[in-house]
MARLUM-533754 format. One record per residue (C-alpha): residue number from 1; x, y, z. Coordinates in Angstrom, 1 decimal. Layout:
+------+--------+--------+--------+
| banu |      X |      Y |      Z |
+------+--------+--------+--------+
|  NUM |      X |      Y |      Z |
...
+------+--------+--------+--------+
This chain:
+------+--------+--------+--------+
| banu |      X |      Y |      Z |
+------+--------+--------+--------+
|    1 |  130.2 |  173.4 |  186.1 |
|    2 |  130.9 |  176.2 |  183.7 |
|    3 |  134.5 |  177.3 |  183.3 |
|    4 |  133.7 |  180.8 |  184.8 |
|    5 |  132.6 |  179.1 |  188.1 |
|    6 |  136.0 |  177.4 |  188.4 |
|    7 |  138.0 |  180.6 |  187.7 |
|    8 |  138.7 |  181.4 |  191.4 |
|    9 |  139.7 |  177.8 |  192.2 |
|   10 |  141.9 |  177.6 |  189.1 |
|   11 |  143.5 |  181.0 |  190.0 |
|   12 |  144.4 |  180.0 |  193.5 |
|   13 |  145.6 |  176.5 |  192.4 |
|   14 |  147.8 |  178.1 |  189.8 |
|   15 |  149.4 |  180.5 |  192.2 |
|   16 |  149.8 |  177.8 |  194.8 |
|   17 |  151.5 |  175.4 |  192.3 |
|   18 |  153.7 |  177.9 |  190.6 |
|   19 |  154.8 |  179.9 |  193.7 |
|   20 |  154.9 |  177.5 |  196.6 |
|   21 |  156.0 |  174.1 |  195.2 |
|   22 |  159.7 |  174.7 |  195.6 |
|   23 |  159.4 |  175.8 |  199.2 |
|   24 |  156.7 |  173.4 |  200.1 |
|   25 |  157.8 |  170.1 |  198.7 |
|   26 |  161.3 |  169.2 |  197.5 |
|   27 |  160.0 |  165.8 |  196.2 |
|   28 |  157.4 |  167.6 |  194.0 |
|   29 |  160.1 |  169.9 |  192.7 |
|   30 |  162.3 |  167.0 |  191.8 |
|   31 |  159.4 |  165.3 |  189.9 |
|   32 |  158.6 |  168.5 |  188.1 |
|   33 |  162.3 |  169.1 |  187.2 |
|   34 |  162.7 |  165.6 |  185.9 |
|   35 |  159.6 |  166.0 |  183.7 |
|   36 |  160.9 |  169.3 |  182.4 |
|   37 |  164.2 |  167.6 |  181.6 |
|   38 |  162.5 |  164.9 |  179.4 |
|   39 |  161.7 |  162.0 |  181.9 |
|   40 |  158.4 |  160.3 |  180.9 |
|   41 |  155.9 |  159.3 |  183.6 |
|   42 |  153.0 |  156.9 |  183.7 |
|   43 |  150.0 |  157.7 |  185.8 |
|   44 |  147.5 |  155.0 |  186.7 |
|   45 |  144.1 |  156.1 |  188.0 |
|   46 |  141.2 |  154.2 |  189.5 |
|   47 |  137.9 |  155.9 |  190.5 |
|   48 |  135.1 |  155.3 |  192.9 |
|   49 |  131.8 |  157.2 |  193.1 |
|   50 |  129.7 |  157.2 |  196.3 |
|   51 |  127.3 |  159.9 |  195.4 |
|   52 |  126.1 |  161.6 |  192.2 |
|   53 |  123.1 |  163.9 |  191.8 |
|   54 |  119.8 |  162.7 |  190.4 |
|   55 |  120.9 |  159.1 |  189.8 |
|   56 |  119.1 |  156.1 |  191.3 |
|   57 |  121.0 |  153.9 |  193.8 |
|   58 |  120.8 |  151.0 |  191.3 |
|   59 |  122.4 |  153.1 |  188.5 |
|   60 |  125.2 |  154.3 |  190.8 |
|   61 |  125.8 |  150.6 |  191.9 |
|   62 |  126.0 |  149.5 |  188.2 |
|   63 |  128.4 |  152.3 |  187.4 |
|   64 |  130.6 |  151.6 |  190.4 |
|   65 |  130.6 |  147.9 |  189.5 |
|   66 |  132.2 |  148.8 |  186.1 |
|   67 |  134.6 |  151.3 |  187.8 |
|   68 |  135.8 |  148.5 |  190.0 |
|   69 |  137.2 |  146.8 |  186.9 |
|   70 |  138.3 |  150.0 |  185.1 |
|   71 |  141.6 |  151.8 |  185.0 |
|   72 |  142.8 |  154.9 |  183.2 |
|   73 |  146.5 |  154.9 |  182.3 |
|   74 |  148.2 |  158.2 |  181.3 |
|   75 |  151.7 |  158.5 |  180.0 |
|   76 |  153.3 |  161.9 |  179.8 |
|   77 |  156.5 |  163.2 |  178.3 |
|   78 |  158.0 |  166.7 |  177.5 |
|   79 |  161.0 |  166.5 |  175.2 |
|   80 |  162.7 |  169.0 |  172.9 |
|   81 |  159.8 |  171.5 |  173.0 |
|   82 |  157.3 |  168.7 |  172.3 |
|   83 |  154.7 |  167.2 |  174.7 |
|   84 |  153.2 |  163.8 |  174.3 |
|   85 |  150.3 |  162.3 |  176.2 |
|   86 |  149.0 |  158.7 |  175.8 |
|   87 |  145.8 |  157.7 |  177.5 |
|   88 |  144.4 |  154.1 |  177.6 |
|   89 |  141.1 |  153.2 |  179.3 |
|   90 |  140.4 |  149.6 |  180.1 |
|   91 |  137.4 |  147.9 |  181.7 |
|   92 |  136.5 |  144.3 |  182.4 |
|   93 |  139.9 |  143.3 |  181.1 |
|   94 |  139.3 |  144.9 |  177.7 |
|   95 |  140.7 |  148.1 |  176.1 |
|   96 |  138.0 |  150.7 |  175.7 |
|   97 |  140.1 |  153.2 |  173.8 |
|   98 |  143.6 |  154.4 |  173.2 |
|   99 |  144.3 |  158.1 |  172.6 |
|  100 |  147.6 |  159.8 |  172.0 |
|  101 |  148.0 |  163.6 |  171.8 |
|  102 |  151.1 |  165.4 |  170.7 |
|  103 |  151.8 |  169.1 |  170.6 |
|  104 |  154.8 |  171.1 |  169.6 |
|  105 |  155.9 |  173.9 |  167.4 |
|  106 |  152.8 |  175.0 |  165.5 |
|  107 |  151.3 |  171.5 |  165.1 |
|  108 |  149.1 |  169.3 |  167.3 |
|  109 |  147.9 |  165.8 |  166.4 |
|  110 |  145.6 |  163.2 |  168.0 |
|  111 |  145.6 |  159.5 |  167.3 |
|  112 |  142.5 |  157.6 |  168.4 |
|  113 |  141.8 |  153.9 |  168.3 |
|  114 |  138.7 |  152.2 |  169.6 |
|  115 |  138.7 |  148.4 |  169.2 |
|  116 |  135.8 |  147.2 |  167.2 |
|  117 |  134.6 |  150.7 |  166.4 |
|  118 |  137.3 |  153.0 |  165.0 |
|  119 |  140.6 |  152.0 |  163.5 |
|  120 |  143.7 |  154.0 |  164.6 |
|  121 |  143.2 |  157.4 |  162.9 |
|  122 |  145.5 |  160.4 |  163.2 |
|  123 |  144.0 |  163.8 |  163.2 |
|  124 |  146.3 |  166.8 |  162.5 |
|  125 |  145.6 |  170.3 |  163.6 |
|  126 |  147.4 |  173.4 |  165.0 |
|  127 |  148.6 |  174.3 |  168.4 |
|  128 |  146.0 |  177.1 |  168.5 |
|  129 |  143.2 |  174.8 |  167.5 |
|  130 |  144.2 |  171.2 |  168.4 |
|  131 |  142.2 |  168.2 |  167.1 |
|  132 |  140.8 |  167.3 |  170.6 |
|  133 |  139.1 |  170.7 |  170.7 |
|  134 |  137.8 |  170.3 |  167.1 |
|  135 |  136.4 |  166.8 |  167.6 |
|  136 |  135.8 |  166.2 |  171.3 |
|  137 |  135.2 |  169.6 |  172.7 |
|  138 |  137.9 |  169.0 |  175.3 |
|  139 |  138.6 |  172.1 |  177.4 |
|  140 |  142.0 |  173.5 |  177.6 |
|  141 |  143.9 |  173.3 |  180.8 |
|  142 |  146.1 |  176.0 |  182.3 |
|  143 |  149.9 |  175.7 |  181.6 |
|  144 |  151.7 |  177.3 |  184.5 |
|  145 |  155.2 |  177.1 |  182.9 |
|  146 |  154.1 |  178.7 |  179.6 |
|  147 |  152.1 |  181.4 |  181.5 |
|  148 |  155.2 |  182.2 |  183.6 |
|  149 |  157.4 |  182.5 |  180.6 |
|  150 |  154.8 |  184.7 |  178.8 |
|  151 |  154.5 |  187.0 |  181.8 |
|  152 |  158.3 |  187.4 |  181.8 |
|  153 |  158.1 |  188.5 |  178.2 |
|  154 |  155.3 |  190.9 |  178.9 |
|  155 |  157.1 |  192.4 |  181.8 |
|  156 |  160.4 |  192.9 |  179.9 |
|  157 |  158.6 |  194.6 |  177.0 |
|  158 |  156.5 |  196.8 |  179.2 |
|  159 |  159.4 |  197.9 |  181.5 |
|  160 |  161.6 |  198.8 |  178.5 |
|  161 |  159.0 |  201.3 |  177.3 |
|  162 |  158.3 |  202.6 |  180.8 |
|  163 |  162.0 |  203.4 |  181.5 |
|  164 |  161.7 |  207.1 |  180.5 |
|  165 |  159.1 |  207.6 |  183.2 |
|  166 |  161.0 |  205.8 |  186.0 |
|  167 |  161.6 |  207.6 |  189.3 |
|  168 |  163.4 |  206.0 |  192.3 |
|  169 |  161.7 |  206.5 |  195.7 |
|  170 |  163.5 |  205.6 |  198.9 |
|  171 |  160.4 |  204.6 |  200.8 |
|  172 |  159.5 |  201.2 |  202.2 |
|  173 |  156.2 |  199.4 |  202.2 |
|  174 |  154.9 |  196.3 |  203.8 |
|  175 |  153.2 |  193.6 |  201.7 |
|  176 |  151.1 |  191.0 |  203.5 |
|  177 |  152.8 |  187.6 |  203.7 |
|  178 |  155.6 |  188.7 |  201.4 |
|  179 |  157.5 |  191.0 |  203.7 |
|  180 |  158.7 |  194.7 |  203.6 |
|  181 |  160.1 |  196.4 |  200.5 |
|  182 |  163.1 |  198.7 |  201.0 |
|  183 |  162.5 |  201.0 |  198.0 |
|  184 |  160.2 |  201.7 |  195.1 |
|  185 |  160.5 |  202.5 |  191.4 |
|  186 |  157.5 |  204.7 |  190.4 |
|  187 |  156.2 |  205.3 |  186.9 |
|  188 |  153.4 |  208.0 |  186.5 |
|  189 |  151.8 |  208.6 |  183.2 |
|  190 |  148.9 |  211.0 |  182.4 |
|  191 |  146.0 |  209.7 |  180.2 |
|  192 |  147.5 |  210.8 |  176.8 |
|  193 |  151.0 |  209.4 |  177.7 |
|  194 |  149.5 |  206.0 |  178.7 |
|  195 |  147.4 |  205.9 |  175.6 |
|  196 |  150.3 |  206.7 |  173.3 |
|  197 |  152.5 |  204.1 |  175.0 |
|  198 |  149.7 |  201.5 |  174.6 |
|  199 |  149.3 |  202.2 |  170.9 |
|  200 |  153.1 |  202.1 |  170.4 |
|  201 |  153.5 |  198.7 |  172.3 |
|  202 |  150.2 |  197.2 |  171.1 |
|  203 |  151.5 |  195.4 |  168.0 |
|  204 |  154.0 |  193.4 |  170.1 |
|  205 |  152.1 |  193.4 |  173.4 |
|  206 |  148.7 |  192.2 |  172.1 |
|  207 |  150.0 |  188.8 |  170.7 |
|  208 |  151.7 |  188.2 |  174.1 |
|  209 |  148.5 |  189.0 |  176.0 |
|  210 |  146.6 |  186.6 |  173.7 |
|  211 |  149.1 |  183.9 |  174.3 |
|  212 |  148.8 |  184.5 |  178.1 |
|  213 |  145.0 |  184.0 |  177.8 |
|  214 |  145.6 |  180.7 |  176.0 |
|  215 |  148.2 |  179.7 |  178.6 |
|  216 |  145.7 |  180.3 |  181.4 |
|  217 |  142.9 |  178.6 |  179.4 |
|  218 |  140.7 |  181.7 |  179.2 |
|  219 |  138.6 |  182.6 |  176.2 |
|  220 |  141.3 |  184.4 |  174.2 |
|  221 |  138.8 |  185.5 |  171.5 |
|  222 |  136.6 |  187.4 |  174.1 |
|  223 |  139.8 |  188.7 |  175.9 |
|  224 |  141.4 |  190.0 |  172.7 |
|  225 |  138.1 |  191.6 |  171.6 |
|  226 |  137.9 |  193.5 |  174.9 |
|  227 |  141.6 |  194.6 |  174.6 |
|  228 |  141.0 |  195.9 |  171.1 |
|  229 |  138.7 |  198.5 |  172.7 |
|  230 |  141.1 |  199.4 |  175.6 |
|  231 |  141.6 |  203.1 |  176.2 |
|  232 |  143.2 |  205.1 |  179.1 |
|  233 |  141.0 |  207.9 |  180.4 |
|  234 |  143.0 |  209.0 |  183.4 |
|  235 |  146.5 |  208.9 |  184.9 |
|  236 |  148.2 |  205.5 |  185.2 |
|  237 |  150.6 |  204.7 |  188.1 |
|  238 |  152.9 |  201.7 |  188.4 |
|  239 |  155.0 |  201.1 |  191.5 |
|  240 |  157.6 |  198.3 |  191.7 |
|  241 |  158.6 |  197.3 |  195.2 |
|  242 |  162.2 |  196.1 |  195.7 |
|  243 |  164.2 |  194.3 |  198.4 |
|  244 |  167.5 |  195.5 |  199.8 |
|  245 |  169.4 |  193.8 |  197.1 |
|  246 |  167.2 |  195.3 |  194.3 |
|  247 |  165.3 |  192.2 |  193.5 |
|  248 |  161.5 |  192.5 |  193.0 |
|  249 |  159.1 |  191.9 |  195.9 |
|  250 |  155.9 |  193.0 |  194.3 |
|  251 |  154.1 |  195.8 |  192.4 |
|  252 |  151.0 |  198.0 |  192.4 |
|  253 |  149.0 |  199.3 |  189.4 |
|  254 |  146.3 |  202.0 |  189.7 |
|  255 |  144.4 |  203.7 |  186.9 |
|  256 |  141.1 |  204.1 |  185.0 |
|  257 |  140.5 |  202.4 |  181.7 |
|  258 |  137.7 |  202.0 |  179.2 |
|  259 |  136.7 |  198.5 |  177.8 |
|  260 |  133.9 |  198.1 |  175.3 |
|  261 |  132.8 |  201.6 |  176.1 |
|  262 |  132.6 |  201.0 |  179.8 |
|  263 |  134.9 |  203.0 |  182.2 |
|  264 |  136.4 |  200.9 |  185.0 |
|  265 |  138.8 |  201.6 |  187.8 |
|  266 |  141.8 |  199.2 |  188.1 |
|  267 |  143.8 |  198.5 |  191.2 |
|  268 |  146.3 |  195.6 |  191.4 |
|  269 |  148.5 |  194.9 |  194.4 |
|  270 |  150.8 |  191.9 |  194.4 |
|  271 |  153.7 |  190.6 |  196.5 |
|  272 |  155.6 |  187.3 |  196.6 |
|  273 |  158.6 |  185.9 |  198.5 |
|  274 |  159.6 |  182.7 |  200.2 |
|  275 |  157.4 |  183.7 |  203.1 |
|  276 |  154.2 |  184.0 |  201.2 |
|  277 |  152.1 |  185.6 |  198.5 |
|  278 |  149.4 |  188.2 |  198.4 |
|  279 |  147.3 |  189.4 |  195.4 |
|  280 |  144.4 |  191.9 |  195.4 |
|  281 |  142.7 |  192.9 |  192.2 |
|  282 |  139.7 |  195.3 |  192.0 |
|  283 |  138.1 |  196.6 |  188.9 |
|  284 |  134.7 |  198.3 |  189.5 |
|  285 |  132.8 |  200.1 |  186.8 |
|  286 |  132.7 |  203.9 |  187.4 |
|  287 |  129.0 |  203.8 |  186.8 |
|  288 |  126.6 |  201.0 |  187.7 |
|  289 |  127.2 |  198.0 |  189.8 |
|  290 |  129.5 |  195.8 |  187.6 |
|  291 |  132.7 |  194.8 |  189.4 |
|  292 |  135.4 |  192.2 |  189.5 |
|  293 |  137.3 |  191.5 |  192.7 |
|  294 |  140.0 |  188.8 |  193.4 |
|  295 |  142.0 |  188.3 |  196.6 |
|  296 |  144.5 |  185.5 |  197.3 |
|  297 |  146.5 |  185.3 |  200.6 |
|  298 |  149.0 |  182.5 |  201.2 |
|  299 |  151.5 |  182.1 |  204.0 |
|  300 |  154.4 |  179.6 |  203.7 |
|  301 |  156.0 |  177.9 |  206.7 |
|  302 |  158.1 |  174.8 |  207.1 |
|  303 |  156.1 |  172.0 |  205.6 |
|  304 |  152.9 |  174.0 |  205.4 |
|  305 |  150.9 |  176.3 |  203.2 |
|  306 |  147.9 |  178.1 |  204.6 |
|  307 |  145.7 |  180.8 |  203.3 |
|  308 |  142.4 |  181.9 |  201.8 |
|  309 |  140.9 |  183.4 |  198.7 |
|  310 |  137.9 |  185.4 |  197.6 |
|  311 |  136.3 |  186.1 |  194.2 |
|  312 |  133.4 |  188.4 |  193.3 |
|  313 |  132.0 |  189.4 |  189.9 |
|  314 |  128.9 |  191.3 |  188.9 |
|  315 |  128.3 |  191.5 |  185.1 |
|  316 |  125.1 |  193.0 |  183.8 |
|  317 |  123.3 |  192.1 |  187.0 |
|  318 |  124.6 |  188.5 |  187.1 |
|  319 |  126.4 |  187.9 |  190.4 |
|  320 |  128.9 |  185.2 |  191.4 |
|  321 |  130.7 |  185.1 |  194.7 |
|  322 |  133.2 |  182.5 |  195.8 |
|  323 |  135.6 |  182.0 |  198.7 |
|  324 |  137.8 |  179.2 |  200.0 |
|  325 |  140.7 |  178.1 |  202.2 |
|  326 |  144.0 |  176.3 |  201.6 |
|  327 |  145.6 |  174.2 |  204.2 |
|  328 |  148.3 |  171.8 |  203.0 |
|  329 |  150.8 |  169.9 |  205.1 |
|  330 |  154.0 |  168.2 |  204.2 |
|  331 |  155.5 |  165.7 |  206.7 |
|  332 |  158.5 |  163.3 |  206.2 |
|  333 |  157.6 |  159.7 |  205.8 |
|  334 |  160.2 |  157.0 |  205.1 |
|  335 |  162.3 |  158.2 |  202.2 |
|  336 |  159.7 |  160.6 |  201.0 |
|  337 |  157.1 |  163.2 |  201.9 |
|  338 |  153.4 |  162.8 |  202.7 |
|  339 |  151.2 |  165.7 |  201.4 |
|  340 |  147.8 |  166.0 |  203.0 |
|  341 |  145.3 |  168.7 |  203.9 |
|  342 |  142.4 |  170.4 |  202.1 |
|  343 |  141.3 |  173.0 |  199.6 |
|  344 |  137.8 |  174.3 |  199.9 |
|  345 |  135.5 |  176.5 |  197.9 |
|  346 |  132.1 |  178.0 |  198.5 |
|  347 |  130.3 |  179.2 |  195.4 |
|  348 |  127.3 |  181.5 |  196.0 |
|  349 |  124.7 |  181.9 |  193.3 |
|  350 |  121.4 |  183.9 |  193.6 |
|  351 |  119.4 |  180.8 |  194.2 |
|  352 |  121.8 |  178.4 |  195.9 |
|  353 |  125.2 |  177.8 |  197.5 |
|  354 |  127.6 |  175.0 |  196.7 |
|  355 |  130.5 |  173.8 |  198.9 |
|  356 |  133.4 |  172.0 |  197.3 |
|  357 |  136.1 |  170.1 |  199.2 |
|  358 |  139.3 |  168.6 |  197.7 |
|  359 |  141.4 |  166.4 |  200.1 |
|  360 |  144.7 |  165.0 |  198.8 |
|  361 |  146.7 |  162.3 |  200.6 |
|  362 |  149.8 |  161.6 |  198.6 |
|  363 |  153.2 |  160.0 |  199.2 |
|  364 |  156.0 |  161.4 |  197.1 |
|  365 |  159.6 |  160.1 |  197.0 |
|  366 |  161.2 |  162.2 |  194.3 |
|  367 |  160.9 |  159.5 |  191.6 |
|  368 |  157.1 |  158.8 |  191.9 |
|  369 |  153.9 |  159.3 |  193.8 |
|  370 |  150.9 |  157.4 |  195.1 |
|  371 |  147.8 |  158.0 |  197.1 |
|  372 |  144.3 |  159.3 |  196.8 |
|  373 |  142.5 |  162.6 |  196.0 |
|  374 |  138.9 |  162.9 |  197.2 |
|  375 |  136.3 |  165.4 |  196.0 |
|  376 |  132.9 |  166.2 |  197.5 |
|  377 |  130.3 |  168.7 |  196.6 |
|  378 |  127.5 |  169.7 |  198.9 |
|  379 |  124.4 |  171.9 |  198.9 |
|  380 |  123.6 |  172.5 |  202.5 |
|  381 |  123.9 |  169.2 |  204.2 |
|  382 |  123.0 |  167.2 |  201.0 |
|  383 |  126.0 |  165.5 |  199.4 |
|  384 |  125.7 |  165.9 |  195.6 |
|  385 |  129.0 |  164.4 |  194.5 |
|  386 |  131.4 |  162.2 |  196.3 |
|  387 |  134.3 |  160.8 |  194.3 |
|  388 |  137.7 |  159.4 |  195.0 |
|  389 |  140.7 |  158.9 |  192.7 |
|  390 |  143.5 |  156.4 |  193.6 |
|  391 |  146.7 |  157.2 |  191.7 |
|  392 |  150.1 |  155.8 |  191.1 |
|  393 |  152.8 |  157.8 |  189.3 |
|  394 |  156.1 |  156.2 |  188.2 |
|  395 |  158.8 |  156.9 |  185.6 |
|  396 |  158.7 |  155.0 |  182.3 |
|  397 |  160.7 |  154.7 |  179.0 |
|  398 |  159.7 |  156.0 |  175.6 |
|  399 |  156.0 |  156.5 |  175.0 |
|  400 |  154.7 |  154.6 |  172.0 |
|  401 |  151.1 |  155.0 |  170.8 |
|  402 |  149.1 |  153.1 |  168.2 |
|  403 |  150.3 |  153.2 |  164.6 |
|  404 |  147.8 |  155.3 |  162.6 |
|  405 |  146.1 |  153.5 |  159.6 |
|  406 |  144.6 |  156.7 |  158.3 |
|  407 |  145.2 |  160.5 |  158.6 |
|  408 |  142.9 |  163.5 |  158.5 |
|  409 |  144.5 |  167.0 |  158.2 |
|  410 |  142.0 |  169.2 |  159.9 |
|  411 |  144.0 |  172.4 |  159.4 |
|  412 |  143.4 |  172.0 |  155.6 |
|  413 |  139.8 |  170.6 |  155.9 |
|  414 |  136.6 |  172.5 |  155.3 |
|  415 |  133.7 |  172.7 |  157.7 |
|  416 |  132.0 |  169.6 |  156.1 |
|  417 |  135.1 |  167.4 |  156.5 |
|  418 |  135.5 |  168.5 |  160.1 |
|  419 |  131.9 |  167.8 |  160.9 |
|  420 |  132.2 |  164.3 |  159.3 |
|  421 |  135.3 |  163.6 |  161.4 |
|  422 |  133.5 |  164.6 |  164.5 |
|  423 |  130.6 |  162.4 |  163.6 |
|  424 |  133.0 |  159.5 |  163.3 |
|  425 |  134.8 |  160.2 |  166.6 |
|  426 |  132.1 |  161.1 |  169.0 |
|  427 |  130.0 |  157.9 |  168.7 |
|  428 |  133.1 |  155.6 |  168.6 |
|  429 |  132.6 |  154.6 |  172.2 |
|  430 |  129.0 |  153.3 |  171.6 |
|  431 |  130.0 |  149.6 |  171.3 |
|  432 |  131.7 |  149.8 |  174.7 |
|  433 |  128.7 |  151.5 |  176.2 |
|  434 |  126.4 |  148.9 |  174.7 |
|  435 |  128.6 |  146.1 |  176.1 |
|  436 |  128.3 |  147.6 |  179.5 |
|  437 |  124.5 |  148.1 |  179.2 |
|  438 |  123.8 |  144.6 |  178.0 |
|  439 |  125.8 |  143.1 |  180.9 |
|  440 |  123.1 |  144.5 |  183.2 |
|  441 |  119.8 |  142.9 |  184.1 |
|  442 |  117.0 |  144.4 |  182.0 |
|  443 |  115.3 |  146.4 |  184.8 |
|  444 |  118.6 |  148.0 |  185.8 |
|  445 |  119.6 |  148.6 |  182.2 |
|  446 |  116.4 |  150.6 |  181.6 |
|  447 |  116.9 |  152.6 |  184.7 |
|  448 |  120.5 |  153.4 |  183.7 |
|  449 |  119.4 |  154.5 |  180.3 |
|  450 |  116.7 |  156.7 |  181.9 |
|  451 |  119.3 |  158.3 |  184.3 |
|  452 |  122.0 |  158.7 |  181.7 |
|  453 |  119.7 |  160.3 |  179.2 |
|  454 |  117.9 |  162.8 |  181.5 |
|  455 |  119.7 |  166.0 |  180.5 |
|  456 |  119.7 |  165.3 |  176.8 |
|  457 |  116.2 |  164.0 |  176.9 |
|  458 |  114.6 |  166.9 |  178.7 |
|  459 |  116.9 |  169.6 |  177.2 |
|  460 |  116.8 |  171.5 |  180.5 |
|  461 |  116.3 |  171.2 |  184.2 |
|  462 |  112.5 |  170.8 |  184.0 |
|  463 |  109.9 |  169.6 |  181.5 |
|  464 |  106.1 |  170.2 |  181.6 |
|  465 |  104.0 |  167.5 |  183.1 |
|  466 |  101.3 |  165.7 |  181.0 |
|  467 |   97.7 |  166.2 |  181.8 |
|  468 |   97.7 |  163.2 |  184.2 |
|  469 |  100.6 |  164.8 |  186.1 |
|  470 |  103.1 |  162.2 |  184.8 |
|  471 |  106.2 |  162.3 |  182.5 |
|  472 |  105.6 |  158.9 |  181.0 |
|  473 |  106.9 |  160.1 |  177.6 |
|  474 |  110.3 |  160.4 |  179.2 |
|  475 |  110.3 |  157.0 |  180.9 |
|  476 |  112.5 |  154.2 |  179.3 |
|  477 |  110.5 |  151.1 |  178.7 |
|  478 |  111.2 |  147.8 |  177.0 |
|  479 |  109.7 |  147.9 |  173.5 |
|  480 |  112.0 |  145.4 |  171.8 |
|  481 |  110.8 |  141.8 |  172.5 |
|  482 |  113.5 |  140.2 |  170.3 |
|  483 |  116.2 |  138.2 |  172.2 |
+------+--------+--------+--------+
């Protein structure tokens, strides 16, 4: 699925992880704190696949046969501002590849070793463009801790400049799930004041907003391009809602802005406490049907998080709607906690609807975790994907990866050198794939090749039929008669 389709799921998971973990699971909080303090962990994963779209039963059985022997081991450590991740995939008792990523400061490097195909090679890039994005096209994942820290900096910078407009209002307001605020601090700016403030703060604020986009794994280039065209066309009002003790309970922002020449209204309402969380964002275009709407509602109780979320976007006539529910339970078990429940999502497209279900069943004891995470995807009553991950997490000592025999500095390389490095890295797993294929009987091997190659072979969802109504040109057949 494209990243934009996962935005509502990612948003709700981020909020859930960042806001509810301390209240919901003390064992999870202990693991997270230990990792933040430098403890290294090893995560061992095994997978099973019961359903996959457009794959023959024989192909699925062959894949599951290999997965039965396969294990992915991940070692993770965060120490002195540097994060290290070591991944090792094995199958049939052999190491398929070893990959170590390190990121810290302004540098990021990747060391990859594929036995029999690629000697251990270290690729050096930057934190903004790490080697795994250059060479493997690996998507960035959201970083909750960095995003939270960046938001704190944005808030401090913004409030310092808003201070001359501050007005205390002794008026309470109720925020769903979060509670009732005792007072407010209101900041009201007309269009020219808001524009002047934006231009004054822009040189410091724009880099922080770009960093936030990176932290949340959004396309920072598109985001920054849109912000460069930002203009305030009407009054802007910010309200900060405070508890009795003066601490923040939430905020509200209302105004009208112009992005890329299009005027849009903006209304944001947010509240958070140890009782729950509520977020509502609406940004409709003042003309036309384009809009963006997000709503997340979570209630925290002893050992339980429940709630729902909705997402809607219409951009130049393209519409995406999504909704889902969260129901997670935490119950004591032995010396630890068992976390179970479900997270659902329904994605609505013009031509179809997809239902996603994530069901964790994990046992945490403060020093480690074990259990399963299941994922299913359905279209109507048809199961498209049915996967299960078995995991085991435990503390380990220092992480040691393969010693590099060669080094390529991508931050100094030209486009030709980067393309050459990518051409070396991407086919490096071919020997392992060939080994898997040649372990299969010939008829199954041909069917697996046919199924695996369908998307690349057809370059689309459909291809025209030949005159006799067949697609024989896309059928894999045995043309090599040599042993």
